[in-house]
N, C-alpha and C positions, 0 to 999 in steps of 0.2 A: 164309795162303791159304784162301779159302773152299772147302769141299768139300761138294758136293751129294750127298745120299743119297736115292734114290728107292725104296729097298727097302721102305719103310713102306707104299707104295701097292699093296695087294693087292686081289683081287676082293672080299673081305669089306669092305674100307674103301670101295671104290667103291660097293658095294651099300648100305652103311649110311649113307654121308654124301652121295654124289654123285648116285646114280641118281634119287632123288626130285626133286632140283633140276633134273636134266637133263630129266625128263619134264615138269616145270612150265614150263621155258623153251620146250620144243618145243610144249607145249599152248598157252602164251600166244602164241607166234608164229602158230600155226594159227588160233586164235580171233581174234586181232587182225587177221590178214590177211583172213579171211572177213568179219569185221565191218567192217573198213576199206574193203574193196572194195564191200560192199553200200551203206554210207552214203556212201562216196566217189562211187559211181555216181549216187546220188540228188542229191548236191551238184553233180556235173557237169551233170546234166540240168537242175537249177535254174538254173545259170549260163548254160545254152544255151537256156533256155525262151523267151526274148524277153519275159518278164514282169518288169518293172523291180523290183518288190518282192521277188520270189524271187531274182533276180540279186543284189540288194544284200545280202540276208540271207546267201546262200551265199558271196559275195565277202568279206564281213566275217568270217565264220567261218573260211574257208580262209586268208585273209591273216593273221588274228589268230593262229591256231594255228601257222602256219608262221613266225611272227615270235618265238615264245617257245620257249626250249629245253625239250625233253621232260622233263628232270630237274625243271625248275621246275613244269611242269604236274603232274607226278607228286607232288611235295611239296605243292603247293597242294591237290590233291584229297584226298590222304591226311590232311593236317593240318586243312584248313579245312572240308571238307564235314561231318565229324562235329560240328564246333562249330556249324554252321548247322542241321543236322538233329537233332542230339542223339543220333544212333545211329552207332556205329563201323561201318565197312564191312570193315575188315581189310586187311592188306597185299595178299593175293592178289586180293581183289575190287577194290581200288583200282587195282591194276596192270592188270587186265583192262579195266576201264571206261576208264581213262586212255589205254591203248594204242589201243583202238578209236577213241576220240574224236580222238586225235592223228593216228593213221595215216589216218583218213578224209580229212583235209585233203590229205595227200600223194597218196593214191590218187585223190582227186578230180581233181587236176591231170593225173595220168597218163591217167585215163579221158577227161577233156576233150580232151586231145591226140589220143587214139585215135579219139574220135568225129569230131573235126574232120579227121582224116586220111582219112576216107571221102569219096570224090568226091561232090559235090553232086548229080551226075546220078542217083545211086542213090536219094538222098532224094526227088528230084522224081519218079522212076519209081515209088517206093512210093506217093506221093500220087496219081499218075496211075492206079494200080490200085485206088484207093478206100480205101487204108489210112489210119487215123487216126495222129496223132502217136505215140501209145503203141504201136500195132501196128508202125509203121515202125521205131521204136527197138528193139522186141522181136525182130522177125523179120529185119530188114535191117541196121540200123546196129550195134547192140551186139554181135551175134555176130562180125562182122568186126573191130570195135574190140578186142574181147577177144583175138582171135587175133593182131592186129597188136601189141598191147601186152603179150602174155604174157611175153616175155623181160624187159621193163622191170618188170612186176609181180613177177616172181620175183626180180629184182635188189633191188627195194625190200623184199621179204620177207627176203632175206639180211641187209640192213641192219637190218631190224626184229629179227631174231634176235640180232644183235650188241647192239642197244639194250636187249634184255631184261636185260642185266647191270646196268642202272641200278636195277632194282627191289631190288637189294641194299641200297640206301640206306634203304628203308622196311622192311627186315628180312624181305622175302618170301623164301621158300626156293627160290631159283633155282639155276642151275648154279654161278655164281660163289660164292654163299653156301655151297653144299655143300662146295666145295673149301676155302673159307676156314675153315669149322668144322673140317674134317678136318685142315688144316694146323695150326691152333691147338691142337686137342685132342691131336694126336700130335707136337707140337713140330717140325713141318717146314713152316713157313709159306712159305718161299721156294720150296721144291720144289712145294708145292701150287699156288702161283700160276703157276709154269712149266708144270705139267701142265694147268692150266685154260686157259692161253693156247694150248697145243698142241691141246687138244680143240676149242676154238673155231676154230682154224685148220683142222683136219681137216674139220670139219662145213661151214664156210663155203667152203673150197676145193672140196670135193666138190659143193656146190650150185652154185658158180660154173661148174664144168665142165659140169654138167647144163644150165645156162642157155646155154652156148656151143653145146652139141649141139642144143638146142631152136632156137636162132637159125639154125643151119645147115639144120635140117629145114623151118623156116618159109620160109627163102630158097628152098629147092628147090620148095616148094609154089607160091610166087609165080612 
């Protein structure tokens, strides 16, 4: 009968092996979310611009990225870009760039749906007041779209945090990597993976509850 022993996992072990990986996973999540929303918004505006060339470029990028597994994009960037450029980027740098590029495609669709959810009457009202397309988007459409899509954006961020565990495959020092190293070095690999799953669950469950409360507040405002 297998007996699990978690007594090895002390604060010193957490600080030495796991804490750095946790900070990297959280930092990667925040950076990829902000970068993904920024570039995703640009892609959404390109697809809604009415300019065929911009629409086609954005559509090809978004549909292409959404059709390829994140793990494949991560491996391609980490392995192939240094061969092309002749300069290694490193695991952490590859993870940041890949996640921003990949998540931009998903945030783009969220933002496009948010923009299209705004009644057309408000768009025409902005034009009637003499606003340009950029001013209309900046002051009328995007603020409302962000508010409407905030729960969905946060849900995608939770998924993004879970996906950060994939950077383990390119040896980036993330949360999962920290637990793996601790488990292997201290001869408790099973216990380490159980604790890793538990910590992922606690973080994601807490964020999910925050999203539910946010949805309730937005529903009250409406």
